[in-house]
N, C-alpha and C positions, 0 to 999 in steps of 0.2 A: 584322904587323910594325910596331913603333913607329918613326915617322920624326920627327926634329927638323926642322921646316920652316925655322926660321931658319938652321940649319946648312946645310941643302940649298940654300937661296937664296944663301947666301954662297959655296958651292962652284960654283954655276952662274953667278955674277956674272962678267962679262968673257968668257965663252965666245962663240964665233962659230958661227952656224948658216948653212948654205947653203940657199937656197930656190929653187924652180923646177926644171923638168926638167933644165936644163943646169947648174944650180948657179952661175949667173952672179951671182946676188944673194946677198949675205951680210948677216946681221943680228947685231949684237953685243948680248948680253943684259946688262941692267942690273937685276939682281934684289936687290942688297944692301940697298937701302932700300925694296923693294917692300912694300906693305901686304898683309897676309894677311886675306882675307875668307872667313869660314866660312858656307857655305850649307847649312842644315839642312832636312829635309823638313817641309812644312807639315802641317796637321791632316788634310787629305784623304789625303795619301800615307801618313801613319801609320795612319789608319783602314783604308785599303785593305790595308796590310801586315798588320794584325791579322786582317782578314776572310779573307785568303788563307792563314792558318795552318792546316795540315792537320787538326788535331783539331777546331778550330772549324768548318771546312768540313763535316766529317762530322756534327757536332751540328746545324748549320743544315740540312743535307740531310735528316736524320731528322725535325726539327721541321716542315720543309716537307711531307714525305710524310705525317706524322701529321695535320697541320692540314688538308690537302686531303682526306685519307681521311675524317676526321671530318665535314668539311663536306659531302662527297658522301653520306654516310650519314644526316646530319641537316641538311638544307638550311635549316632555320629559323634556324640559328645563322650569324652573319656573321663574328664575330671569328676563329674557327679558320681559315676560308678566307683571310682577309686576312693573318693572321700566317703561315700556311703558305705563301701565295704569295710574300710578301716574303722569308721565310727561304729558300725554294727558289731565288729569283732571286739572292739574295746567295751562296748555296752554289754555284750555277752560275757566277757571276762568279769566285768563289774557285777553282773547279776549272779554269777556263780559264787561270788564272795558274800552275797547278801541272802537273807532269808526270804526267798521269792515266793509269792503266792501266784501259782500258775493260772488260776482263774482270772486274776487281775491282768496278767500278760495276755491271756486269750481275749479279754475284753478290749484291750488296747489294739490288738491286731484286727479284731472285729470292727472297731470304730474306724480304723484306716480303710478297711474293705468297704464300709458304708460310704466313706468320703469318695472313694474311687467310683463306686456304683452310682452315686448321685450325679456324676458328670455324664453318664451314659444312659441312665434310666429316668424317664420323666416322672419323678415321684413327688414333685412340687415341694421339695424341701424335707420330706419325711425321712429319707435316708440320711440326709445331712444332719438333721436334729438327732436322729438315732445314733449317728456316728459320734457326735459331740458328747451325748450322754454316756455311751459305752466307753469312750476314751476317758472321760472324766472319772467315772467309777473305777475303771481298770487301773488308771494311774494312782488313784487313792488306795486301792487294794494291792498294788504291785508288791509292796514290801510287807511281809507278814511278820510284823513286830509291834509290840505295844510301846516301845521306847520312843520318846519324843524326838530324838535326833534322827531317827530313821524315817519319820513321816515326811512325805512330799507335800510342801505347802500348797494350799488351794489356789493362791494367786498364780503360781507357776503352772499348775494344772489348767486353770482357765485360759492363761495366755497361750499355752501349747495347743489346747483344743481349738481355739479360734484360728491360730496360725496354721494348724494342721488342715482345718477345713478349707481355709483360703488357698493354701499352696496346692494341696492335692486336687481340689476341684478345679483350680485355675489351670494346672498343668494338664489334667485329664481333658478339660474342655478344649484347650489348644490342640491336643492330639486328635480329639474327635473332629474338630473343624478341619484339620489338615487332611484327615482321611476322606472327608466329604467334598473336598475340592475337586474340580474336574481335571481329568488327565490332560496334560499339556504337551506330552511327547509320547513316542512309541506308536505301535500299531493301532491301538484304539483311537488315538487322535487322528490317524490318517484315513479312517474309514469315512467315505462320503466326501472327502475333500477333492478339489480339482487340482490338476497338475499340468505341467507343460513338458512335452517331449521334445528334446533337442537331438537331432540326428547329425552325427559326424561322418565324414568320409565322402 
């Protein structure tokens, strides 16, 4: 609703207000010449308002999960863990500012777990499909609100579901292949190998 502040101040000018529990004290308003001061949000408030946007919260949540998952599977890299940790903390901050449906959050985590299990268990795609379905419904139910602005759009959910499946299954598959490679150094590699003895002196 658009309000003309100058007209509102003119209408309030001269009115009397009673103060206190007994109404013994009265105050006469003098608002005709009152200065209007506009207080806008600073950069921190604007930044936090952006971070708490539902679509961005979901993206940060998935980046955090991917980063930490990649760091756990490949501990030699540091950047994925740092980026994932920061993104996950920002996502959690954004979630506590929103009306979160914890059943939706649990479905998202279940979908990610299915994606990881698909790389290690020969389910012929059943776990992957289940992960996509669980993730999609969890993302849709994540924000418990009937307001249009809080709903996460289906195109974003579909894109994140497909990218999630591709990234997590790809990373987990590479880790599984690395574990199945034969040992190339150490005591297990030396068993049964021939050697040459050189005597000095």
